[in-house]
Residue, then its C-alpha position, 0 to 999 in steps of 0.5 A: x747864551x752859553x754854548x756847551x759842547x757835550x761828548x754824548x758818547x763818553x761815559x759808562x752810561x752814555x749816551x742815555x744818562x748824558x742826554x737825561x742829565x743835559x735835559x735836566x740842566x736845560x730845564x734848570x739853566x735857561x742861559x745854556x744851550x747844548x751841542x750833543x756830539x755823538x752817533x745820530x741813531x743812538x743820541x737823537x731818539x733819547x732827546x725828548x725835547x729839542x729846545x736849546x739842544x742840537x745833535x751833531x752827528x759823529x761816526x767814531x767813539x773813543x772808548x775808555x780803554x783807548x790809548x789817549x793821544x793815539x785815539x785823539x789823533x786817529x779818531x778825528x770824527x769821534x764825539x770827543x774830538x769834534x766837541x773839542x774842535x767846536x770849542x777851538x773854533x769858537x762854536x762853543x764856549x766849553x767842553x764836557x765829557x764823562x769819557x776817557x780822561x786821558x783823551x779829554x786831557x789831550x784834547x784840552x791841551x792840543x785842540x782847545x789849547x794851552x793858555x800862553x805862559x802856563x807850563x802844564x795844565x792840571x786837573x782840579x776838583x772841588x772837595x768837601x771840607x769840614x771844620x773850616x770857614x768854607x765847605x769846599x777846597x780845590x785839589x789839584x793836580x789829580x793826574x794830568x801830569x805824573x811828574x812835575x817840576x817845582x815851577x809847575x806846582x808854583x803855577x798850580x797855586x795861581x790856577x787853583x786860587x783863581x778857581x777858588x775865588x771865581x767859582x767857589x766864591x772864596x775870598x783870598x784863598x789859602x794855598x797849601x802844598x801836599x807833602x809828607x810833613x808840615x815842616x818846610x824842609x820835608x819831602x823830596x827836592x821837588x817839593x822842597x824847592x816848590x815850597x820855597x818858590x810858593x813861600x817867596x812868591x806874591x801871586x797868592x796866599x801860601x800858608x805852608x805844607x799840608x799832610x794828607x790826613x788834614x786834607x778835609x779838615x778845613x785848613x786850606x782852600x787850595x791844595x797843590x799836589x804833584x799829579x801822582x800824589x794828588x791822584x793817589x790821595x783822591x782815590x784813597x779819600x773816595x775809597x775810604x769814605x765809601x768803605x766807612x759808610x758801608x761798614x757802618x751800615x753793615x755794623x748797624x744791620x748786624x746788631x739786631x732789632x735795637x741796633x736797627x731801630x737806632x739806625x733808623x733814628x740816625x738815618x737823616x744824619x747818615x744821609x747828610x754825611x753821605x751827601x757831604x762826602x758825595x764828590x759829584x755834588x760840586x760837579x766835575x774835575x776841571x782842566x785848568x790852564x787851557x783856553x776854555x772851560x773843559x770839565x770831566x765827570x766820573x765815567x760812572x756819572x748818572x744824570x744828576x751829576x751831569x746836570x750839576x756839572x752844567x751849573x758848574x760850567x755856567x759859573x765858570x763862564x759867567x765868572x770870566x774864569x779863563x779870561x781873568x787867569x789869562x790876563x793875570x798871567x799875561x800882566x804878571x810875568x814877574x810873578x812867573x820868573x821862577x819858571x824861567x829860572x827852573x827851566x834853565x837849571 
């Protein structure tokens, strides 16, 4: 059995939607067991069937507005910290939360622990892709690190490639670097140097820079970005997709009877596009570079997104993602020598 430690108090609709999603996942995935960490009187009454579900009582909650590191250190009996400790101690195989992103990142790095040889763990997610051989690509870093060194970006290519191959099933994933131009001399010094490290390295299949307008065009399987740019691009894509769908609906409804009839005929097509643009379909964002699967969904995630994320975690564990990344980094120190050179500069 795969045991998942769940922060049942994290998220805008916790604990109700978290518990509901876990019960959907329990019925869908017979190989999973769930440990729900949270306030006993709030979580336990919501569980309709305790089969493969254990409620672990905690007395504190890390709120969305709490300062991440301080909250992690001061609220030691919070649902998030206790769930992270369960993974650290080997009582659980993976950690899940829909709560405070910064606190989850801190718990992943300082409690679950960083893989030896990884300089900076990064936040990654699968995004929809069109017109290419695959319908998804890995996008990272999405905000775990506001600033990055060239060597961090180089390592993100390694972590992202393993996620693309082990979880998304993409063979020999194409890695590109998010920049303000396709030419290798574009960008600031960090991105210019990162491009050269990735171009000269042999750890993965680097195919050059990518501009933000190409992100969903199917020309990359892994897109590497610094945390600031990656987070800004992600939110821009989410916001643009949502706005465009809303504006199309408004335009149809404002064109009278003929427009509404046409809209009804096109409704299946719009639903298909909306589903493809639903960033929760592939699950949550993953903290890559730590010693166990740590996954975060949107704070506004409802039960279906929670259940989908449990399937994502199952794939990560069964695919030996963490152990294979750890072994690769341990056995390929030559591929990471650029890190040492950069640190000493």
